[in-house]
Each structure stands twice: as structure tokens, then as C-alpha cells.
C-alpha positions as CSV (number, residue, x, y, z in Angstrom):
1,M,-28.4,-7.9,17.1
2,E,-30.1,-8.1,13.7
3,W,-30.3,-4.3,13.3
4,I,-26.6,-4.0,14.2
5,F,-25.6,-6.4,11.5
6,L,-27.9,-4.6,9.0
7,V,-26.2,-1.3,9.7
8,L,-22.7,-2.8,9.5
9,Y,-23.3,-4.6,6.2
10,G,-25.5,-2.0,4.7
11,T,-22.8,0.7,5.3
12,M,-20.1,-1.6,3.9
13,T,-22.2,-2.3,0.8
14,V,-22.8,1.4,0.2
15,V,-19.2,2.3,0.6
16,L,-18.1,-0.6,-1.7
17,A,-20.5,0.5,-4.5
18,S,-19.5,4.1,-4.2
19,N,-15.8,3.3,-4.3
20,L,-16.1,1.0,-7.3
21,A,-18.0,3.7,-9.1
22,S,-15.5,6.4,-8.2
23,L,-12.5,4.3,-9.3
24,A,-14.2,3.4,-12.6
25,A,-15.0,7.1,-13.2
26,G,-11.4,7.9,-12.6
27,R,-10.2,5.4,-15.2
28,R,-12.5,7.0,-17.8
29,R,-11.2,10.6,-17.2
30,E,-8.5,11.7,-19.6
31,G,-5.0,12.3,-18.3
32,R,-2.5,15.0,-19.4
33,R,0.9,14.2,-20.9
34,F,3.6,14.6,-18.3
35,G,6.5,16.6,-19.7
36,G,9.0,16.8,-16.9
37,L,11.5,14.4,-15.4
38,L,10.1,11.7,-13.1
39,S,12.3,10.3,-10.3
40,V,11.4,6.7,-9.3
41,L,12.6,6.1,-5.8
42,I,12.9,2.4,-4.6
43,P,13.9,1.2,-1.1
44,A,15.6,-2.2,-1.2
45,R,16.7,-4.5,1.6
46,N,17.4,-8.0,0.4
47,E,15.3,-7.5,-2.8
48,E,17.4,-9.4,-5.3
49,R,14.5,-11.5,-6.5
50,N,12.0,-8.6,-6.8
51,L,14.3,-6.1,-8.4
52,A,15.1,-8.7,-11.1
53,R,11.4,-8.3,-12.1
54,L,10.9,-4.6,-11.4
55,L,14.0,-3.1,-13.1
56,P,13.5,-4.6,-16.6
57,S,9.9,-3.5,-16.5
58,L,11.0,0.1,-15.6
59,L,13.7,0.2,-18.2
60,A,11.3,-0.9,-20.9
61,Q,9.1,2.2,-20.3
62,T,8.6,4.6,-23.2
63,G,7.0,8.1,-23.7
64,I,8.4,9.6,-20.5
65,D,11.7,10.9,-19.2
66,F,12.7,9.3,-15.9
67,E,15.5,8.3,-13.5
68,V,15.6,5.4,-11.1
69,I,17.2,5.6,-7.7
70,V,17.6,2.4,-5.7
71,Y,18.7,2.7,-2.1
72,D,20.3,-0.5,-1.0
73,D,19.7,-0.7,2.8
74,A,22.6,-2.9,3.9
75,S,21.4,-5.9,2.0
76,D,23.2,-9.2,2.4
77,D,22.0,-10.8,-0.8
78,G,22.6,-9.8,-4.4
79,T,20.5,-6.7,-4.4
80,A,23.4,-4.4,-5.4
81,G,24.5,-6.7,-8.1
82,V,21.1,-6.7,-9.8
83,V,21.1,-2.9,-9.8
84,S,24.7,-2.7,-11.1
85,R,24.0,-5.1,-13.9
86,A,21.1,-3.1,-15.2
87,G,23.6,-1.3,-17.4
88,D,21.5,1.9,-17.9
89,S,22.6,5.4,-17.1
90,R,19.1,6.2,-15.8
91,V,19.6,3.9,-12.9
92,R,21.6,4.9,-9.8
93,L,22.5,2.8,-6.8
94,L,22.9,4.3,-3.4
95,R,24.4,2.1,-0.7
96,G,23.5,2.4,3.0
97,H,24.7,0.7,6.2
98,G,21.4,0.6,8.0
99,P,19.3,3.3,9.5
100,P,20.6,5.6,12.2
101,Q,19.0,5.6,15.7
102,G,15.4,6.6,15.7
103,W,14.8,5.8,12.0
104,V,12.9,2.8,10.4
105,G,14.9,1.4,7.5
106,K,12.4,2.0,4.7
107,V,11.7,5.5,5.8
108,Y,15.4,6.4,6.0
109,A,16.0,4.7,2.6
110,L,13.4,6.8,0.9
111,Y,14.4,10.0,2.6
112,Q,18.0,9.5,1.4
113,A,16.9,8.7,-2.1
114,S,14.8,11.9,-2.1
115,R,18.0,13.9,-1.3
116,E,19.5,12.7,-4.6
117,A,16.5,12.9,-6.8
118,R,16.5,15.4,-9.6
119,G,13.0,15.0,-10.9
120,D,10.1,17.4,-11.0
121,V,7.9,14.7,-9.5
122,F,8.7,11.8,-7.2
123,L,7.3,8.3,-7.5
124,F,7.9,6.1,-4.5
125,L,7.7,2.5,-5.6
126,D,8.2,-0.7,-3.6
127,A,10.6,-3.2,-4.9
128,D,7.9,-5.9,-5.2
129,T,6.0,-4.0,-7.9
130,V,6.1,-4.5,-11.7
131,L,5.1,-2.1,-14.4
132,R,2.7,-3.7,-16.9
133,G,3.6,-2.8,-20.4
134,P,5.9,-0.1,-21.9
135,G,3.4,2.7,-21.6
136,A,2.4,2.1,-17.9
137,L,4.7,4.7,-16.4
138,A,3.6,7.4,-18.8
139,R,-0.1,6.6,-18.1
140,I,0.5,6.8,-14.3
141,A,2.3,10.2,-14.7
142,A,-0.5,11.4,-16.9
143,R,-3.1,10.6,-14.2
144,F,-1.0,12.6,-11.8
145,A,-0.6,15.5,-14.1
146,A,-4.4,15.8,-14.5
147,L,-4.9,16.3,-10.8
148,P,-5.4,19.8,-9.4
149,P,-2.5,20.9,-7.2
150,P,-1.4,20.2,-4.5
151,A,-1.6,16.6,-5.8
152,L,-0.8,13.2,-4.4
153,L,-1.6,10.1,-6.4
154,T,-1.7,6.7,-4.9
155,A,-2.7,3.3,-6.3
156,L,-5.0,0.4,-6.2
157,P,-2.7,-2.1,-8.0
158,W,-3.2,-5.7,-9.2
159,F,-2.2,-7.8,-6.2
160,R,-0.3,-10.9,-7.3
161,G,1.9,-13.5,-5.7
162,G,1.4,-15.9,-2.8
163,A,-1.0,-16.0,0.2
164,P,-4.1,-14.7,-1.6
165,L,-6.3,-15.7,1.4
166,L,-4.5,-13.2,3.6
167,V,-3.6,-10.6,0.9
168,S,-7.1,-10.4,-0.4
169,L,-8.4,-8.8,2.8
170,V,-6.2,-5.8,2.2
171,P,-8.1,-4.3,-0.8
172,Y,-11.4,-5.7,0.5
173,T,-11.0,-3.7,3.8
174,F,-10.0,-0.7,1.9
175,L,-12.9,-0.9,-0.6
176,T,-15.5,-1.5,2.1
177,N,-14.3,1.0,4.8
178,L,-12.8,4.1,3.2
179,P,-15.2,6.3,1.3
180,L,-12.9,7.6,-1.4
181,Y,-15.1,10.4,-2.8
182,A,-15.7,11.9,0.7
183,A,-12.1,11.5,1.7
184,T,-10.9,13.3,-1.5
185,R,-13.5,16.1,-1.4
186,W,-13.8,16.8,2.3
187,G,-11.7,14.5,4.3
188,G,-8.8,15.5,6.6
189,R,-6.3,13.3,8.3
190,L,-9.0,11.2,10.1
191,V,-10.2,9.6,6.9
192,A,-7.1,9.8,4.8
193,A,-5.2,6.7,3.6
194,M,-2.3,6.0,1.2
195,N,-0.8,2.9,-0.3
196,G,2.9,3.1,0.3
197,Q,3.6,0.5,-2.5
198,C,3.0,3.3,-5.0
199,W,2.5,7.0,-4.5
200,M,3.5,10.1,-6.5
201,I,3.9,13.7,-5.3
202,G,5.4,16.9,-6.8
203,R,8.9,17.8,-5.8
204,G,7.9,21.1,-4.3
205,D,5.1,19.6,-2.2
206,Y,7.4,16.9,-0.9
207,L,10.2,19.3,0.1
208,A,7.7,21.7,1.6
209,H,6.5,19.0,4.1
210,E,9.3,16.5,4.3
211,P,7.0,13.6,5.2
212,H,9.7,11.0,5.7
213,L,11.7,13.2,8.0
214,E,8.6,13.9,10.0
215,H,7.8,10.2,10.3
216,R,11.2,8.7,10.7
217,H,10.3,6.2,13.4
218,E,7.0,4.9,11.9
219,V,6.6,1.3,10.9
220,L,3.2,2.1,9.3
221,E,4.7,5.1,7.5
222,D,2.4,5.2,4.5
223,I,-0.8,5.5,6.5
224,R,0.8,8.1,8.8
225,I,2.2,10.1,5.9
226,G,-1.1,10.0,4.1
227,Q,-2.8,11.4,7.2
228,F,-0.1,14.0,7.7
229,L,-0.2,15.3,4.2
230,A,-4.0,15.3,4.1
231,G,-3.9,17.5,7.2
232,R,-1.6,19.9,5.3
233,G,-4.0,20.1,2.4
234,V,-2.3,17.5,0.1
235,R,-5.1,14.8,0.0
236,P,-4.2,11.4,-1.4
237,R,-6.3,10.4,-4.4
238,F,-6.6,6.8,-5.2
239,A,-6.4,5.6,-8.8
240,D,-7.3,2.3,-10.3
241,L,-3.9,1.2,-11.6
242,R,-4.5,-2.5,-12.0
243,D,-3.7,-2.3,-15.7
244,E,-0.4,-0.4,-15.0
245,L,1.0,-1.9,-11.9
246,E,1.3,-5.4,-10.3
247,V,2.4,-6.0,-6.7
248,W,3.9,-9.3,-5.8
249,M,3.6,-8.9,-2.0
250,Y,4.7,-12.3,-0.6
251,R,5.9,-15.6,-1.8
252,D,3.8,-17.8,0.6
253,T,1.6,-17.7,3.6
254,R,4.4,-17.9,6.1
255,E,6.1,-14.8,4.7
256,A,2.8,-13.0,4.5
257,W,2.0,-13.8,8.1
258,R,5.3,-12.3,9.2
259,G,4.8,-9.2,7.0
260,F,1.3,-8.5,8.2
261,R,2.3,-9.2,11.8
262,K,4.4,-6.0,11.9
263,N,1.5,-3.8,10.7
264,A,-1.8,-5.3,11.8
265,Y,-1.7,-4.1,15.4
266,L,-0.7,-0.7,14.3
267,L,-3.5,-0.6,11.7
268,L,-6.0,-1.1,14.6
269,G,-4.7,1.8,16.6
270,G,-1.4,0.6,18.0
271,H,-2.6,0.8,21.6
272,V,-4.6,-1.5,23.8
273,L,-7.9,0.3,24.0
274,P,-8.3,1.2,20.3
275,F,-7.0,-2.2,19.2
276,T,-9.5,-3.9,21.5
277,L,-12.4,-1.8,20.3
278,V,-11.7,-2.3,16.6
279,F,-10.8,-6.0,17.1
280,C,-14.2,-6.6,18.8
281,L,-15.9,-4.8,15.8
282,F,-14.0,-7.1,13.4
283,V,-15.1,-10.2,15.3
284,L,-18.7,-8.9,15.4
285,T,-18.7,-8.1,11.7
286,Y,-16.8,-11.0,10.2
287,L,-17.0,-13.9,12.7
288,L,-20.2,-13.5,14.8
289,A,-22.5,-12.1,12.1
290,P,-21.8,-14.7,9.4
291,F,-22.3,-17.6,11.8
292,W,-25.4,-16.0,13.4
293,S,-27.5,-16.4,10.3
294,P,-27.1,-17.6,6.7
295,L,-28.2,-14.1,5.5
296,W,-25.2,-12.4,7.0
297,L,-22.8,-15.2,5.8
298,A,-24.1,-14.7,2.3
299,W,-23.8,-10.9,2.6
300,A,-20.2,-11.2,3.9
301,V,-19.1,-13.6,1.2
302,G,-21.1,-11.6,-1.4
303,T,-19.3,-8.3,-0.6
304,K,-16.0,-10.0,-0.6
305,T,-16.7,-11.7,-3.9
306,V,-17.5,-8.3,-5.5
307,A,-14.3,-6.8,-4.2
308,D,-12.3,-9.9,-5.1
309,R,-13.6,-9.9,-8.7
310,Y,-12.7,-6.3,-9.1
311,C,-9.2,-6.9,-7.7
312,R,-8.8,-10.0,-10.0
313,F,-8.5,-12.7,-7.2
314,P,-9.6,-16.2,-8.3
315,L,-13.1,-17.3,-7.3
316,W,-11.9,-19.9,-4.8
317,V,-10.4,-17.0,-2.7
318,S,-13.9,-15.5,-2.4
319,L,-15.6,-18.9,-1.6
320,A,-13.0,-19.3,1.2
321,A,-13.9,-15.9,2.7
322,P,-14.9,-17.4,6.1
323,A,-11.4,-19.0,6.4
324,T,-9.9,-15.6,5.5
325,F,-11.8,-13.9,8.4
326,V,-10.7,-16.6,10.9
327,L,-7.1,-16.3,9.7
328,W,-7.1,-12.6,10.1
329,A,-8.6,-12.7,13.6
330,G,-5.7,-15.0,14.6
331,L,-3.2,-12.7,12.8
332,L,-4.5,-9.6,14.6
333,L,-4.1,-11.3,18.0
334,D,-0.6,-12.6,17.1
335,S,0.4,-9.1,16.0
336,A,-0.8,-7.5,19.2
337,W,1.0,-10.1,21.3
338,S,4.2,-9.7,19.3
339,H,4.1,-5.9,19.7
340,A,3.5,-6.3,23.4
341,L,6.6,-8.4,23.7
342,G,8.7,-6.2,21.4
343,R,9.4,-9.1,19.1
344,V,8.2,-7.8,15.7
345,E,11.0,-8.7,13.2
346,W,11.3,-8.1,9.5
347,K,14.2,-8.9,7.2
348,G,16.5,-9.6,10.1
349,R,15.7,-6.5,12.2
350,I,13.5,-5.7,15.1
351,V,11.2,-3.1,13.7
352,A,8.9,-2.4,16.7
353,R,10.0,-2.5,20.3
354,R,7.8,-2.7,23.4
């Protein structure tokens, strides 16, 4: 078993080091001033609390021309009121009555918003994000403008909010499993990934491929769209946007558990056989190996500490890495069981049926 653990952790360490170097190099590269109109497209279902943070941070942006389109997906809280009270001509509110048959709510919301967008470039932004400082949007657009076409920019943001034990495994898994340089240079759809919380694409490329229309039924739409566009030659490029963008994913552990429950099974393949294979690999890497020997426990906690430090999680989150791995094993099983029963619910809707 020792050589298996050595291969697993050795590969993870190499990928982690390569990714941190690639992200750091990207931050040092100069951007180009974006001179067009940027459309910021935001899906919103019961996002009163989050929009009260996001919209002021958007409207404070300088050095760039932009519009904001918020699609209210049949909210039953004060979402529409928050948008209406923004009092800025750059902000438009679209009202929906829920997705039609065969569509997932977020995908339909963004597709409808894209129909109304006038910008040269589209920025798809989740409602739980916040721009950090008045020049953040211009810097993000400059990073996009510097990319060779066809371009798609996506983000590693600063993860904030509740449930850090669960949330911290998201960037950790990304940083230790996805070789960014290889994915950008040579990767096709098999190694592509995209963060649906923040991604930017040119209007022409979006309309040429209509990714939301092509993935109308997908709960895990960002991963599928990233793979789809990479297969069409529009490869996602990750940028370190921790200084420009915060994401307040969940308020507490209970909300985080429900949120990850809808995605976790799909992330591991969405079918019994691939889920079982990847789940066994997860158990081998993060549960069996760390308790097999102090060496592998130190290596697991060490790699998580490096990723956590980069992503600005507090030290106690890294020290509690074994608890994170155990929690995620339980969450993966709960997600698989919930999908099997067709009981995956989010914001008052069943989002994945058996």
C-alpha cells in the first residue's frame, strides 16, 4: 500500500505546486485596458441578503463601462425590492415565474439575462459574490482582455462566510487535482473545469455556442459548460482573483451541507459506477492513508495547509483537516442517497429527480 500512497500524494503535491506557480505568474502578467461595455449577469432566487452586499460593491466600480442585469427567478423574499432600490440606470431587473419544463432555474435565469445583455463581454456572477474595491471590475476585465481569443476567464476567488470546514475542500480539491497549465495549453473537455461563481466570455463566443441553451437541464452547469466550451476550443483559464472578488457561499454548516448535497454526487460522475470508483479513491487517499501512518497524515494535513494558506482560510481549518475529510465522506454518501431517492432540494425546488 505504501507505494500507492506515495504515488497519490506525490502527484497531488506536484499538481499543487504547479498550480500555485501558474496562478502567481498570472497575477504578475500585465492586463490590457478593457474599452467596451461589460454586461454583468446575475441569477437571483431569494437573494435579498446577498444582493444587499453585491450591488453596492458593483455600483462603486470605476474605470469601466458596465451594465448589471439581475434575473429574479420567482423569489418570495425581498430580492426584487433590493434591486429596485439600487436607484441606478445601469441596473436592470428582469422578473421570472420559474423555469419552464426541462430547465434548471439558474441556467434559465442566465440564458434569459443573456438575451437582454448589450455588452461586448458577458460576466456571469453569482449573487453571493462581492467586488473588493472600486477598481476590481476593471482589473478583472483587463485580465480577460489580455487573453488570446477565443477567451474564457474564470476565477479562484476569496472564499468567505460560514462552514469553512466544508467549503475549504472545494479550492483544495481544485488546486491538488486539476493541472491548470496542462488544461489551458493542451486540455480538452476531459480536464476542463470552470467556476460558475464568476466567468467571463466574449459576446460573440457566447452566442456562437449558446452554452446555457445546450445545458438547460444541468444542475452542475458550470462544470458541464466548461467542458463543453473547451471541446469547442474555448478553454477556461483560471485567474487568481482573491484581491478582486469574495464569495460568501453559505451562512452555516447546515446550509452548506444542503448546497453541496445537490452537487457532490454529480461531481463524482453522477452514476453508480463512476461514483463508487471515485468515492473509493477518496476514502483511500483522505481516510485510509492518513490513518495508516503518521507520514501520510502529515502529508495530507500539510498539502491542505498550503492550499488553505493560499486561499486565506484560518489555521484552525487546516489543523482540522481530518475532520473535513470525514465530513466530506459522509456528505458524498448523503448526496448519492438523496439523488437515488430523487429528493435533492434547493431553495424550495426539487432540482434533481431520480
